SERO-4910 file (N, C-alpha, C, O; in steps of 0.05 Angstrom, whole numbers):
BEGIN
 pado doro    nc1    nc2    nc3   cac1   cac2   cac3    cc1    cc2    cc3    oc1    oc2    oc3
  Unk    A   -201      8   -291   -183    -10   -259   -164      5   -248   -142      8   -259
  Unk    A   -170     17   -225   -148     37   -209   -133     24   -194   -143      3   -186
  Unk    A   -109     30   -186    -96     16   -166    -88     27   -139    -77     49   -141
  Unk    A    -90     20   -119    -74     32    -94    -58     10    -78    -63    -13    -72
  Unk    A    -39     24    -75    -13      9    -62     -6     26    -36    -19     46    -33
  Unk    A      9     23    -21     26     33      3     54     36     -2     65     24    -20
  Unk    A     69     56     18    101     60     18    115     44     35    132     52     51
  Unk    A    103     10     29    118     -8     43    133    -21     23    147    -41     25
  Unk    A    126     -4     -3    147    -23    -27    163     -3    -37    161     21    -33
  Unk    A    179    -16    -51    205      0    -71    205     -3    -96    206    -25   -107
  Unk    A    205     16   -106    209     16   -134    228     38   -145    229     60   -134
  Unk    A    241     33   -163    256     57   -177    234     78   -194    212     73   -202
  Unk    A    250    104   -195    237    123   -210    229    110   -234    205    110   -239
  Unk    A    246     98   -252    241     93   -273    224     69   -281    217     65   -304
  Unk    A    219     53   -258    199     33   -255    169     45   -260    150     36   -272
  Unk    A    173     67   -245    145     74   -236    138     88   -264    115     87   -271
  Unk    A    156     99   -279    145    113   -308    114    107   -314    117     87   -330
  Unk    A     99    108   -313     77    118   -326     58     89   -313     41     76   -326
  Unk    A     67     85   -286     41     70   -280     22     92   -255     32    109   -240
  Unk    A     -1     87   -257    -12    105   -242    -31     88   -217    -51     74   -218
  Unk    A    -12     99   -191    -17     89   -165    -26    105   -156    -21    128   -162
  Unk    A    -47     94   -134    -56    118   -109    -35    103    -87    -30     79    -86
  Unk    A    -26    121    -73    -11    104    -45    -29    122    -21    -39    145    -19
  Unk    A    -27     99     -5    -48     93     24    -18    101     49     -1     83     48
  Unk    A    -12    122     68      2    141     68     16    115     94     -1    108    111
  Unk    A     30    109     95     44     99    123     71    124    135     90    135    125
  Unk    A     61    124    157     72    151    177     95    140    195     93    117    205
  Unk    A    118    156    199    138    156    211    138    176    239    124    196    240
  Unk    A    152    171    257    154    191    278    185    187    287    195    165    292
  Unk    A    195    210    287    223    215    295    225    236    310    215    256    300
  Unk    A    237    237    338    239    258    347    217    277    352    219    301    350
  Unk    A    194    262    361    173    286    369    159    290    338    135    294    340
  Unk    A    167    289    316    156    301    291    148    280    277    162    260    279
  Unk    A    125    279    263    111    263    243    114    257    211    103    273    197
  Unk    A    124    242    203    128    251    173    105    230    161     91    217    176
  Unk    A    104    230    128     95    210    107    111    196    102    132    210    102
  Unk    A    116    176     96    139    166     84    140    163     53    123    147     44
  Unk    A    156    176     37    157    177     15    143    200      0    142    201    -25
  Unk    A    129    224     20    123    246     16    130    266     21    130    283      3
  Unk    A    140    273     48    152    298     64    176    291     75    189    308     86
  Unk    A    187    264     73    208    255     75    221    240     52    211    226     34
  Unk    A    248    248     58    252    216     25    278    202     40    287    214     60
  Unk    A    289    178     32    301    160     48    331    167     58    341    157     78
  Unk    A    344    187     40    366    198     46    366    220     68    384    220     84
  Unk    A    351    235     69    346    252     89    340    233    113    353    237    133
  Unk    A    319    211    114    313    198    135    332    181    148    334    179    173
  Unk    A    349    166    127    382    153    144    398    176    156    410    173    177
  Unk    A    399    195    144    420    221    152    416    226    186    433    229    203
  Unk    A    382    227    189    374    234    204    369    210    236    362    214    259
  Unk    A    375    188    219    384    162    241    406    163    249    410    159    273
  Unk    A    425    168    234    455    169    243    462    178    260    477    171    278
  Unk    A    442    210    252    453    228    276    438    230    298    436    250    312
  Unk    A    423    200    302    411    214    340    407    181    349    407    160    336
  Unk    A    405    185    373    399    157    387    373    152    390    368    131    403
  Unk    A    354    166    382    320    166    384    316    148    360    325    151    338
  Unk    A    298    127    369    282    111    352    258    126    342    243    144    352
  Unk    A    259    107    308    230    119    300    209     94    306    213     70    312
  Unk    A    184    108    301    167     94    305    145     97    281    144    120    271
  Unk    A    128     78    272    115     73    245     85     73    252     81     62    273
  Unk    A     61     82    238     39     81    240     35     70    210     46     76    189
  Unk    A     12     52    216     -6     44    183    -31     70    184    -39     86    201
  Unk    A    -41     63    152    -65     79    151    -89     65    164    -89     41    169
  Unk    A   -110     81    171   -132     71    185   -152     58    160   -144     55    137
  Unk    A   -171     54    168   -191     38    152   -205     64    150   -217     65    128
  Unk    A   -209     84    163   -217    110    143   -209    119    125   -222    123    104
  Unk    A   -179    124    130   -160    134    107   -165    118     85   -166    131     63
  Unk    A   -170     90     83   -170     71     60   -200     74     50   -202     64     27
  Unk    A   -222     85     60   -248     90     51   -245    109     38   -245    106     14
  Unk    A   -240    134     48   -240    152     32   -227    154     13   -237    167     -6
  Unk    A   -195    140      8   -189    131    -18   -205    120    -36   -205    126    -60
  Unk    A   -223    101    -24   -233     85    -49   -255     96    -54   -264     93    -77
  Unk    A   -272    114    -31   -297    129    -47   -288    148    -63   -299    153    -84
  Unk    A   -263    162    -55   -253    181    -83   -251    166   -105   -262    176   -125
  Unk    A   -244    152   -106   -224    130   -132   -264    122   -151   -267    124   -175
  Unk    A   -284    114   -135   -303    100   -131   -318    124   -164   -329    118   -186
  Unk    A   -309    148   -151   -325    166   -166   -321    163   -199   -338    167   -216
  Unk    A   -286    153   -203   -289    152   -234   -290    131   -248   -296    129   -272
  Unk    A   -277    105   -223   -280     76   -232   -288     64   -213   -275     74   -194
  Unk    A   -306     46   -202   -305     34   -181   -295      8   -178   -299     -6   -158
  Unk    A   -276     -1   -203   -264    -22   -201   -228    -17   -188   -208    -13   -202
  Unk    A   -229    -18   -166   -199    -24   -153   -188    -47   -147   -200    -66   -137
  Unk    A   -159    -47   -153   -142    -64   -145   -127    -53   -124   -118    -31   -130
  Unk    A   -122    -63    -99   -109    -57    -70    -93    -70    -63   -100    -89    -48
  Unk    A    -64    -66    -71    -40    -91    -62    -26    -77    -45    -22    -52    -47
  Unk    A    -16    -98    -17    -10    -80      1     13    -99     13     16   -122      6
  Unk    A     31    -86     35     49   -108     47     45   -126     64     30   -120     82
  Unk    A     57   -151     63     53   -165     76     32   -164    101     34   -143    113
  Unk    A     15   -181    109     -3   -182    133     11   -192    162      5   -189    185
  Unk    A     30   -202    151     49   -219    168     73   -198    184     89   -203    202
  Unk    A     70   -178    172     80   -151    182     70   -125    188     82   -107    198
  Unk    A     50   -125    181     41    -93    180      4   -107    182     -6   -128    173
  Unk    A     -7    -86    197    -37    -93    190    -44    -74    167    -61    -60    178
  Unk    A    -43    -68    150    -38    -50    126    -62    -67    120    -83    -58    128
  Unk    A    -63    -88    109    -81   -101     89   -106   -103    106   -127    -99     93
  Unk    A   -111   -110    137   -133   -114    146   -148    -87    147   -173    -89    148
  Unk    A   -138    -65    148   -147    -38    149   -157    -35    119   -176    -20    113
  Unk    A   -144    -48    101   -155    -40     74   -185    -49     72   -204    -38     62
  Unk    A   -184    -76     86   -205    -99     85   -228    -84     93   -250    -85     82
  Unk    A   -222    -66    121   -247    -49    143   -253    -33    114   -268    -43     98
  Unk    A   -240     -9    110   -236      9    107   -263      3     73   -286     12     71
  Unk    A   -242    -21     48   -266    -31     35   -293    -30     43   -310    -20     28
  Unk    A   -300    -40     65   -331    -54     74   -350    -24     84   -374    -24     90
  Unk    A   -333     -1     83   -342     18     88   -350     36     65   -361     58     68
  Unk    A   -344     25     38   -354     31     16   -365     21     -2   -349     19    -21
  Unk    A   -383     14     -6   -404     -9    -11   -402     -3    -49   -401    -19    -68
  Unk    A   -400     27    -48   -400     26    -84   -376     26   -105   -374     32   -129
  Unk    A   -359     17    -84   -324     16    -94   -322    -17    -97   -322    -30    -77
  Unk    A   -319    -28   -123   -308    -62   -123   -283    -63   -122   -268    -60   -142
  Unk    A   -273    -67    -92   -246    -71    -86   -227   -100    -81   -222   -111    -59
  Unk    A   -220   -107   -101   -198   -129    -95   -173   -127    -82   -156   -111    -90
  Unk    A   -168   -144    -60   -149   -141    -39   -133   -154    -42   -141   -177    -39
  Unk    A   -101   -153    -51    -78   -166    -49    -66   -166    -25    -67   -144    -13
  Unk    A    -53   -186    -13    -41   -189      1    -14   -191     -8     -8   -215     -6
  Unk    A     11   -175    -18     31   -183    -21     51   -207     -7     68   -222    -16
  Unk    A     41   -205     15     60   -228     32     90   -221     35    104   -235     50
  Unk    A     99   -199     20    133   -191     26    130   -158     32    110   -147     40
  Unk    A    158   -144     25    156   -125     32    174   -108      8    178   -122    -11
  Unk    A    185    -82      6    205    -71    -15    201    -74    -34    179    -69    -45
  Unk    A    225    -84    -47    221    -87    -77    209   -109    -84    200   -108   -107
  Unk    A    205   -133    -71    187   -160    -81    161   -149    -82    146   -153   -102
  Unk    A    156   -136    -63    122   -122    -65    123   -108    -82    103   -107    -97
  Unk    A    142    -93    -87    140    -66   -114    138    -82   -132    120    -75   -147
  Unk    A    151   -104   -139    152   -116   -168    125   -129   -173    116   -132   -195
  Unk    A    110   -139   -149     78   -148   -151     69   -128   -168     58   -130   -190
  Unk    A     77   -100   -153     57    -78   -155     60    -74   -189     39    -73   -203
  Unk    A     80    -73   -198     93    -60   -221     82    -79   -245     74    -69   -266
  Unk    A     82   -113   -236     68   -126   -255     44   -119   -256     37   -103   -274
  Unk    A     26   -129   -239      1   -118   -234    -17    -93   -245    -41    -88   -248
  Unk    A      4    -82   -249      0    -50   -259      2    -43   -288    -15    -30   -300
  Unk    A     24    -53   -297     32    -61   -325      8    -84   -343     -2    -79   -365
  Unk    A      4   -108   -326    -11   -125   -341    -38   -115   -344    -50   -126   -363
  Unk    A    -55    -95   -328    -70    -94   -326    -77    -67   -349    -98    -68   -363
  Unk    A    -57    -43   -351    -50    -32   -370    -47    -40   -400    -47    -25   -419
  Unk    A    -44    -68   -399    -36    -77   -429    -56   -102   -435    -52   -122   -449
  Unk    A    -83    -94   -416   -113   -105   -427   -107   -136   -417   -116   -155   -429
  Unk    A    -94   -138   -400    -98   -169   -383   -127   -159   -364   -137   -137   -359
  Unk    A   -136   -194   -354   -155   -187   -342   -142   -186   -317   -119   -192   -313
  Unk    A   -163   -177   -295   -162   -175   -272   -147   -205   -255   -129   -205   -238
  Unk    A   -163   -231   -266   -153   -251   -258   -129   -256   -266   -112   -261   -249
  Unk    A   -121   -255   -293    -89   -256   -301    -69   -233   -287    -45   -237   -283
  Unk    A    -79   -217   -282    -58   -193   -262    -49   -212   -241    -28   -224   -239
  Unk    A    -75   -212   -224    -70   -224   -205    -51   -256   -196    -35   -262   -178
  Unk    A    -61   -269   -213    -45   -289   -227     -9   -295   -225      8   -309   -214
  Unk    A    -14   -266   -248     20   -265   -251     34   -250   -219     55   -255   -208
  Unk    A     17   -236   -213     31   -226   -186     33   -252   -165     53   -254   -150
  Unk    A     15   -267   -163     25   -292   -144     45   -302   -152     60   -308   -134
  Unk    A     57   -309   -186     72   -318   -196     99   -311   -175    112   -323   -158
  Unk    A     99   -282   -187    109   -270   -177    125   -279   -147    146   -291   -144
  Unk    A    108   -271   -129    110   -274    -97    119   -300    -97    136   -302    -80
  Unk    A    114   -330   -113    125   -351   -103    150   -350   -120    159   -329   -112
  Unk    A    162   -355   -132    184   -352   -151    207   -337   -142    230   -346   -141
  Unk    A    199   -311   -136    221   -293   -125    225   -292    -91    209   -300    -74
  Unk    A    251   -280    -88    254   -276    -60    273   -243    -51    290   -228    -60
  Unk    A    260   -246    -32    273   -218    -23    293   -227     11    284   -237     32
  Unk    A    317   -220      6    339   -225     22    348   -199     35    344   -179     21
  Unk    A    359   -196     58    371   -176     61    387   -179     91    378   -195    108
  Unk    A    415   -161     97    424   -166    126    436   -141    130    442   -124    113
  Unk    A    438   -142    157    450   -108    161    469   -110    184    469   -131    195
  Unk    A    484    -95    191    500    -94    213    495    -90    240    514    -94    256
  Unk    A    472    -83    250    462    -73    275    434    -81    276    418    -69    261
  Unk    A    423   -103    295    403   -110    304    384    -88    317    360    -93    315
  Unk    A    393    -65    329    381    -48    346    357    -30    335    348    -10    346
  Unk    A    351    -38    318    326    -29    298    294    -48    302    272    -45    312
  Unk    A    310    -66    287    292    -90    295    291    -99    325    270   -110    333
  Unk    A    304    -96    337    301   -106    373    269    -87    376    246    -94    375
  Unk    A    284    -61    379    261    -36    382    238    -31    366    221    -14    370
  Unk    A    239    -52    342    207    -49    326    191    -66    337    167    -62    340
  Unk    A    207    -88    344    190   -112    362    197   -136    334    187   -159    338
  Unk    A    213   -133    303    207   -147    293    226   -170    297    224   -190    282
  Unk    A    242   -169    315    256   -197    317    245   -211    317    248   -228    299
  Unk    A    221   -215    339    197   -243    344    194   -252    324    183   -274    327
  Unk    A    198   -245    300    190   -262    277    213   -275    267    211   -294    251
  Unk    A    236   -266    279    255   -287    268    271   -315    283    291   -316    298
  Unk    A    252   -336    273    258   -365    294    286   -370    289    299   -368    268
  Unk    A    296   -378    320    326   -378    317    347   -364    316    368   -369    304
  Unk    A    341   -347    328    355   -316    316    355   -308    351    333   -306    361
  Unk    A    369   -307    361    375   -298    392    378   -271    392    400   -263    382
  Unk    A    362   -252    400    367   -220    400    388   -216    421    398   -195    428
  Unk    A    393   -237    430    412   -223    449    447   -231    445    466   -232    461
  Unk    A    445   -234    424    467   -235    404    477   -214    392    488   -220    371
  Unk    A    478   -199    395    481   -176    385    506   -160    369    509   -137    361
  Unk    A    523   -184    368    544   -184    346    542   -197    319    552   -188    298
  Unk    A    528   -217    322    517   -226    295    507   -214    270    489   -199    278
  Unk    A    509   -213    248    496   -210    221    473   -225    210    476   -240    190
  Unk    A    453   -221    220    434   -245    211    431   -241    178    432   -218    168
  Unk    A    426   -271    159    415   -261    130    388   -265    132    384   -286    144
  Unk    A    366   -253    125    333   -251    134    322   -250    113    329   -236     94
  Unk    A    302   -265    113    283   -269     92    253   -269     92    247   -265    115
  Unk    A    233   -273     79    206   -275     85    196   -294     70    196   -298     46
  Unk    A    182   -313     98    166   -339     87    147   -326     65    143   -303     59
  Unk    A    134   -355     53    111   -348     44     84   -356     46     63   -350     34
  Unk    A     89   -370     64     52   -372     81     45   -345     91     28   -329     81
  Unk    A     62   -342    113     44   -317    131     61   -290    118     52   -267    122
  Unk    A     85   -294    103     91   -261     99    105   -260    120    105   -235    125
  Unk    A    120   -271    140    140   -262    161    164   -270    156    173   -289    143
  Unk    A    180   -246    173    210   -249    170    221   -284    180    210   -296    198
  Unk    A    242   -297    164    247   -317    173    285   -318    172    297   -307    153
  Unk    A    299   -333    193    320   -327    188    340   -341    167    327   -362    163
  Unk    A    356   -343    156    360   -354    133    389   -363    143    398   -382    129
  Unk    A    405   -354    163    433   -359    170    445   -338    182    431   -318    180
  Unk    A    465   -333    193    472   -310    209    506   -322    203    513   -345    198
  Unk    A    531   -287    206    548   -289    209    566   -281    228    560   -289    250
  Unk    A    586   -268    227    603   -249    251    610   -225    240    620   -208    255
  Unk    A    607   -220    214    616   -197    195    600   -193    181    589   -213    173
  Unk    A    589   -166    171    575   -159    151    587   -174    118    572   -187    103
  Unk    A    604   -170    115    614   -182     89    616   -206     84    616   -214     61
  Unk    A    617   -219    100    612   -249    109    584   -258    108    580   -282    101
  Unk    A    558   -241    116    530   -242    111    520   -237     89    500   -249     81
  Unk    A    539   -210     69    530   -213     42    538   -237     26    522   -247     11
  Unk    A    562   -246     28    578   -273     18    549   -286     15    535   -285     -6
  Unk    A    545   -295     36    527   -312     53    494   -309     32    481   -328     24
  Unk    A    488   -288     29    464   -278     21    470   -286    -12    450   -294    -24
  Unk    A    494   -286    -28    495   -299    -55    488   -318    -52    468   -326    -63
  Unk    A    508   -340    -32    505   -373    -26    477   -382    -30    467   -401    -42
  Unk    A    463   -357    -10    433   -368    -18    412   -366    -41    390   -378    -44
  Unk    A    422   -347    -59    414   -335    -86    418   -365   -101    400   -377   -113
  Unk    A    448   -374    -96    455   -392   -118    441   -423   -103    438   -442   -118
  Unk    A    435   -426    -82    420   -444    -72    392   -440    -85    382   -462    -91
  Unk    A    379   -424    -90    349   -425    -99    358   -421   -128    340   -429   -141
  Unk    A    369   -417   -137    365   -406   -169    387   -426   -177    379   -440   -195
  Unk    A    415   -433   -169    431   -445   -188    455   -433   -195    454   -411   -206
  Unk    A    479   -444   -190    501   -425   -197    494   -422   -233    484   -435   -251
  Unk    A    504   -399   -229    503   -385   -261    485   -378   -271    486   -361   -289
  Unk    A    462   -388   -263    433   -373   -277    426   -347   -286    436   -329   -274
  Unk    A    409   -341   -306    398   -320   -316    377   -309   -289    361   -326   -281
  Unk    A    378   -281   -276    368   -271   -258    356   -234   -261    368   -215   -271
  Unk    A    334   -235   -252    329   -203   -253    342   -192   -224    326   -206   -210
  Unk    A    351   -184   -212    353   -170   -188    361   -145   -183    378   -132   -197
  Unk    A    345   -136   -156    343   -107   -159    354   -100   -131    342   -109   -111
  Unk    A    376    -84   -127    390    -79   -101    382    -57    -90    374    -36   -101
  Unk    A    386    -62    -62    367    -40    -42    382    -40    -12    392    -60     -2
  Unk    A    381    -18     -2    397    -16     23    388     17     40    371     34     33
  Unk    A    404     15     59    387     37     82    408     61     73    398     81     63
  Unk    A    431     60     76    449     82     73    477     62     75    492     66     93
  Unk    A    481     43     57    503     26     59    510     25     23    499     10      7
  Unk    A    522     38     20    526     39     -5    551     24    -18    554     17    -41
  Unk    A    569     20      6    600      2      5    587    -39     -1    596    -58    -13
  Unk    A    561    -34     18    551    -58     22    544    -70     -8    549    -92    -17
  Unk    A    532    -46    -23    521    -51    -45    541    -61    -61    537    -82    -71
  Unk    A    561    -51    -65    585    -59    -81    592    -87    -76    592   -105    -93
  Unk    A    599    -89    -54    606   -113    -45    587   -135    -58    597   -154    -69
  Unk    A    561   -131    -57    539   -150    -61    534   -154    -93    527   -176   -103
  Unk    A    540   -130   -108    536   -127   -140    565   -150   -146    567   -167   -164
  Unk    A    578   -146   -134    618   -156   -145    604   -193   -143    603   -210   -160
  Unk    A    597   -193   -120    594   -220   -118    571   -237   -133    576   -261   -139
  Unk    A    546   -224   -140    536   -230   -162    541   -233   -187    533   -251   -203
  Unk    A    555   -212   -191    574   -208   -220    581   -237   -231    575   -249   -251
  Unk    A    597   -242   -205    622   -262   -203    602   -291   -209    615   -309   -220
  Unk    A    581   -294   -204    569   -323   -202    541   -329   -220    532   -352   -222
  Unk    A    529   -307   -232    510   -308   -242    502   -290   -270    514   -269   -273
  Unk    A    485   -298   -287    480   -279   -307    459   -254   -296    443   -264   -280
  Unk    A    455   -228   -300    447   -214   -285    428   -188   -298    437   -169   -310
  Unk    A    406   -191   -294    387   -165   -315    381   -150   -287    371   -159   -267
  Unk    A    391   -127   -292    393   -108   -262    369    -97   -271    360    -93   -294
  Unk    A    357    -90   -243    339    -58   -241    352    -31   -228    375    -35   -221
  Unk    A    345    -10   -224    365      8   -219    370     -4   -179    356    -22   -169
  Unk    A    384      4   -168    392      4   -137    370     21   -127    371     43   -138
  Unk    A    354     19   -113    338     31    -99    348     39    -64    363     21    -56
  Unk    A    345     56    -45    337     57    -24    313     49     -7    291     56    -15
  Unk    A    315     38     10    294     21     28    274     43     31    286     63     36
  Unk    A    252     47     30    226     72     30    230     59     67    232     38     79
  Unk    A    230     96     73    230     97    108    218     84    123    230     76    144
  Unk    A    197     78    119    171     69    127    179     33    134    165     18    148
  Unk    A    205     23    121    212      0    125    237     -2    142    244    -18    159
  Unk    A    248     18    131    281     30    139    280     37    175    299     33    190
  Unk    A    257     47    182    249     54    207    255     30    228    260     34    252
  Unk    A    254     -4    212    250    -20    236    284    -40    227    290    -60    242
  Unk    A    305    -32    201    315    -40    195    347    -15    204    367    -22    218
  Unk    A    342     11    192    365     17    199    379     24    178    371     15    156
  Unk    A    400     42    178    413     46    154    441     32    143    455     41    125
  Unk    A    445      7    159    461     -6    152    452    -27    135    469    -39    123
  Unk    A    426    -33    130    409    -52    113    428    -54     78    430    -37     61
  Unk    A    435    -71     77    443    -83     45    423   -107     39    424   -125     56
  Unk    A    402   -110     14    393   -132      6    382   -136    -18    384   -114    -30
  Unk    A    369   -154    -33    365   -154    -58    339   -164    -63    329   -181    -49
  Unk    A    326   -152    -87    306   -174    -96    313   -187   -124    322   -175   -144
  Unk    A    307   -217   -123    318   -234   -140    294   -255   -153    277   -264   -139
  Unk    A    296   -262   -181    278   -278   -180    291   -293   -217    309   -282   -231
  Unk    A    275   -317   -224    284   -323   -247    284   -299   -270    267   -280   -271
  Unk    A    301   -301   -286    295   -282   -310    267   -293   -325    246   -281   -328
  Unk    A    274   -320   -333    253   -330   -350    228   -323   -341    212   -327   -360
  Unk    A    214   -313   -318    190   -310   -308    182   -281   -322    160   -272   -329
  Unk    A    210   -269   -325    194   -235   -332    203   -232   -364    197   -213   -377
  Unk    A    219   -253   -373    232   -248   -403    205   -243   -420    203   -224   -435
  Unk    A    187   -261   -417    168   -262   -444    144   -238   -445    129   -232   -464
  Unk    A    148   -227   -417    121   -207   -411    136   -183   -436    159   -179   -443
  Unk    A    106   -168   -444    116   -155   -462    128   -130   -453    135   -117   -472
  Unk    A    132   -118   -432    142    -96   -412    174    -98   -410    189    -78   -407
  Unk    A    183   -124   -412    213   -132   -402    221   -155   -428    238   -172   -421
  Unk    A    212   -156   -450    220   -180   -474    244   -158   -477    243   -134   -471
  Unk    A    266   -172   -488    293   -168   -502    311   -181   -510    331   -171   -520
***
C-alpha cells in the first residue's frame, strides 16, 4: 500500500521520519513568481517575503492530470494506493484526485477526504501511514483516521484578516463580518463539510489566544490529558502565550511546534497562531505512541 497526500497538511520532521509519502503539489504565486509549497520555498522564507510586501499570494491545486501521473507511476510498483487530502470544503484537491484516479484504471486508489487541514490533517496521514506500516488492514487504518477526525480539533486565531478576505476564505465564517477588521477571530473547522467556522472573537490577539484555550477546556474538560501540536505563521510570541496558558490548565503530551505550510499560510498570513488538539487516550494505546 502506497500513500499519497498533499502540502495542505503539517507534520514536524520528527513525525515524518520513517513515513513513505508521495506529495501532490500545491503551488503559490507571489509577486509574479510561482513556487511549489514545501519544495522550493520553506515557511520561514515565505512568511518573511509576505511581511516585506503589500502583494497578496495566490494558490493553485494539483490538476487531475498531475494526480493521474502520480497514480500511474506508483501503480507500476504497487497498485494499492491510499490518497489522503485537504478538506474538500476548503480546496478542490480531493475532486482533482478522484478525477485523476478515474484516468488510471490499473491503480486501485482509495481516496480519503480529511475534512480538515494543517496539523489535524497531518495527524490523520501520520496515523494512516503508521497503521499500515504496522500491518493494519486498510479498513482499520481508515477507521482510525476517521476517529482522529471526529475527536480531534484544529483551531487558530490571527491578528489580521486581510489574507483571509483576499483569498475568499472569509465567506466560510458564518457570523463573522469581514468589515470588522479590528476583531481577532477564533476559527475552527466543522466536521460535516470541513469548512471554517467562527468559534468566537476578541479585540486583542492575546485575548483571542486565551479564548482558544477556553474552547479546548469546553471540548475536553479542564485538566484533561491532551495531545497538542502548536502551529504558527511567523508568530513565536503568540506560540509562547498559547503554550503557557495550556500548561496551566491541562496535562499536555506535546508534539513539536510547526510553521503552517506556505500553501495554507497564503490564506492566513504570518500572524496566525493555533493548535491541533485531541484526547491523549485516543493515541496512548497505539503502538507508536504508547508510553
